[in-house]
Residue, then its C-alpha position, 0 to 999 in steps of 0.5 A: x061278241x062278248x062286250x058292248x061296242x060302237x067301234x066300227x073296226x070291231x063290228x065290220x069284221x063280224x058283219x062281213x063274217x056273217x055275210x060270207x057264211x050266209x050268202x048263197x052266191x046269188x046276185x044281191x041288189x040291196x043289203x040291210x043291217x038291223x040293230x036291236x036293243x040300242x041304248x045310249x052308252x051313258x045308260x049302260x050299266x055294267x056289273x064288275x066281275x072278277x075277270x074284268x075287275x083287275x083289268x078295269x083301269x083306275x081313272x083320274x079325277x080329271x077323267x071322272x069329271x069328264x065322264x060326269x059331264x058327258x053323262x050329264x049331257x048324254x054325249x061326248x062333249x069333252x074328250x081326254x087327249x087319249x080318247x081324241x087320239x083314238x077317235x082319229x079326230x086329232x090332226x097334227x098341224x105342226x110339231x114343236x120338236x123333231x121325232x127323235x126329241x118327241x120319242x125321248x120325251x115320251x120315253x121319259x114317261x113324264x106324265x107319271x112323274x110326281x108334281x115335284x119332279x115335273x116342276x123341277x124339270x119344266x125347262x127340260x120339258x119345254x125347251x128340251x135343253 
C-alpha cells in the first residue's frame, strides 16, 4: 500500500489477497491479524512531494478550523458534511424537495457561488420557486 489509511474498504481486499496467496488449503481454526507501527492519525506528518502537491486540495477556513479542533482533541469530534456523508453516519430522515429538484439545485453548483449571488438567490434556494 502506497499511502496511510484506516479505511476498511482499502484494507480488506489487500488482507483477502494475502490470505488467498498464503493459504495452503488446510482447515483453519483461527485467523489473527497483527498491526505494527500504529500511530494516531493526528500525529502523522506527511511530506508534500511534487506528485501529490498539485492534487492536494486547498481547504477552506472552516475545514482548517475543524482540523485544528480535531487535532487538539486527537479525535474526530467535528466532521464536515462531506466527511459525514463519506463515513455513512448520516441518515436522511426526510427530504424537503423531491429528487428532481435536488438534482437541479446540485447541478447549479450553488456552493461555488460568490456570497453576493447566493444572497440574490436565497428565495430560489429555499423555496425553489
